[in-house]
C-alpha positions in Angstrom: 3.8 5.4 -8.7 1.4 5.3 -5.8 0.1 2.0 -4.4 -3.5 1.2 -3.7 -4.6 2.1 -0.2 -6.8 -1.0 0.1 -4.2 -3.4 -1.3 -1.6 -2.0 0.9 -3.7 -2.4 4.1 -5.1 -5.7 2.9 -8.8 -4.5 3.2 -11.2 -6.9 1.5 -14.5 -5.1 1.8 -15.2 -1.4 1.5 -18.1 -0.4 3.8 -20.2 2.6 3.0 -20.7 3.2 6.7 -17.0 3.8 7.2 -17.1 7.5 6.3 -13.6 8.3 7.8 -11.9 6.0 5.2 -14.2 7.2 2.4 -13.4 10.8 3.1 -9.8 10.2 2.0 -11.2 9.7 -1.6 -13.3 13.0 -1.7 -11.8 16.4 -2.5 -12.7 19.8 -1.0 -15.7 20.3 -3.2 -17.2 16.9 -2.4 -16.2 15.2 -5.7 -14.8 11.7 -5.9 -11.0 11.9 -6.6 -9.7 10.1 -9.7 -7.5 7.1 -9.2 -4.5 8.9 -10.6 -4.6 11.2 -7.5 -5.4 8.6 -4.9 -3.4 5.7 -6.4 -6.3 3.2 -6.0 -6.4 0.3 -8.4 -9.3 -0.1 -10.8 -11.1 -2.7 -8.7 -11.0 -0.8 -5.5 -11.8 2.6 -7.2 -15.0 1.1 -8.5 -15.9 -0.2 -5.0 -15.0 3.2 -3.4 -17.2 5.1 -5.9 -20.1 2.8 -5.2 -19.6 3.0 -1.4 -19.5 6.8 -1.6 -22.6 7.0 -3.7 -24.4 4.7 -1.2 -23.2 6.8 1.7 -24.5 10.0 0.0 -27.9 8.4 -0.6 -28.2 7.3 3.0 -27.3 10.7 4.2 -24.0 9.8 5.8 -21.9 11.9 3.4 -22.6 15.2 1.7 -23.1 15.6 -2.0 -21.4 19.0 -2.0 -19.7 21.3 0.6 -21.7 24.4 -0.2 
């Protein structure tokens, strides 16, 4: 079983401006990866999804790769 990236690194807050970290949780098509692929716990998966959506709305991350 995979362990949560944020629990392992002891990261408390997930910032939407940190696109390098958030890009780990996005696949080639620009979709958010499910927690069974990334190993994120439920609490951090919700925070990651919210941060990715905020970054997309602010124009920091793309919605798609096409």
